[in-house]
C-alpha positions as CSV (number, residue, x, y, z in Angstrom):
1,M,-21.5,-151.0,76.3
2,N,-23.9,-151.3,74.1
3,R,-23.0,-154.6,72.1
4,F,-24.4,-156.1,75.6
5,K,-27.6,-154.8,75.2
6,N,-27.7,-155.8,71.5
7,Y,-29.7,-158.9,70.6
8,A,-27.8,-160.4,67.5
9,L,-24.8,-160.9,69.9
10,W,-26.7,-163.3,71.9
11,A,-27.9,-165.1,69.9
12,A,-24.6,-165.6,68.2
13,V,-23.0,-167.1,72.1
14,L,-26.5,-169.5,72.5
15,A,-25.5,-170.2,68.8
16,F,-21.6,-170.8,69.5
17,V,-22.3,-173.1,72.6
18,P,-23.3,-176.3,70.5
19,L,-21.3,-175.4,67.6
20,L,-18.5,-176.0,70.5
21,A,-19.9,-178.7,72.3
22,D,-20.3,-180.6,68.7
23,S,-17.0,-179.7,67.1
24,L,-14.9,-181.2,70.2
25,Q,-17.2,-183.4,70.3
26,V,-18.6,-183.3,73.9
27,Y,-21.8,-183.1,72.6
28,D,-23.6,-184.4,69.0
29,I,-26.1,-183.6,67.4
30,S,-26.6,-185.6,64.7
31,V,-28.3,-187.9,67.7
32,I,-31.8,-185.6,68.2
33,L,-31.6,-184.6,64.7
34,P,-33.3,-187.6,61.9
35,G,-31.4,-188.1,59.1
36,N,-28.9,-185.2,57.3
37,Y,-30.7,-182.7,59.1
38,D,-27.2,-182.1,61.6
39,N,-25.4,-180.2,58.9
40,L,-28.2,-177.9,58.3
41,V,-28.4,-176.7,62.3
42,I,-24.7,-176.6,62.4
43,S,-25.3,-174.1,59.6
44,F,-28.3,-171.9,60.5
45,L,-26.1,-171.6,63.5
46,G,-22.8,-171.1,62.2
47,I,-24.7,-168.1,59.9
48,L,-26.1,-166.4,63.8
49,V,-22.8,-167.0,64.9
50,L,-21.9,-164.7,61.9
51,A,-24.6,-162.3,62.8
52,G,-23.7,-161.7,66.2
53,V,-19.9,-161.1,65.4
54,I,-20.4,-158.8,62.1
55,N,-22.9,-156.8,63.7
56,N,-22.8,-152.8,64.8
57,P,-24.9,-152.1,67.2
58,T,-23.9,-148.7,67.2
59,S,-25.1,-148.4,63.2
60,G,-28.8,-148.0,64.3
61,K,-31.8,-150.5,64.8
62,G,-31.1,-154.2,63.0
63,L,-28.5,-154.9,61.4
64,K,-28.8,-152.4,58.4
65,D,-26.2,-149.5,58.7
66,D,-27.2,-146.1,59.2
67,E,-27.4,-144.1,55.9
């Protein structure tokens, strides 16, 4: 139940939604971004998803491990 109180999980879920929509071609991110910034945004959203998936909420504050 601790996982649902973790901000990294919710950042990952919110970042996953536009990634999924873009990959299923429901919504194209490049329409709202000028130039080649769509690759940068997709990479940043992917990093947020990975941080939320890898994160362990029982290890203390933030994304770091217990000492």
